[in-house]
C-alpha positions, 0 to 999 in steps of 0.5 A: 415470409418464412419467419412469419410462417414459423411464428404462426406455427409456434403460436398454433403449437402453443395453442394446441398444447394449451388445449391439450393440457387443460385435461391434464393434472398439471403442477400448481406452478402451471395453473395460471400460465397463459398460452404465451407463457407455454410458448416461451417456457416450453417451446421456445427454449434451446435444446440439444438433441443427442442420439444414441443407438437406443435412445434420443435425449433432449438436453434442455436449458433450465432457464425457464423450466426446471428439470423437476417441473419439466419431469412433472409436466411430462408425467402429467401428459403421460398419464393422459393416455396409456402407453402403446402396447408393443407388438 
């Protein structure tokens, strides 16, 4: 049951990510990705979380998405909304 729940949550996350990314100016490599492609290439990849005093870093495996493509995807998502204003 727990595995089915995790699988359902991954599919829901991939679907929501796909809908969210429709409004972004994505790199050409991603134009024809399906929701399954998003799930397998962006969500189901191995990563190590490294926490330091001032930053948290995700060290991703470059199996499905290169570091350059991931940076361009991140930049497209970042441009969708303004960063929060520090108080």
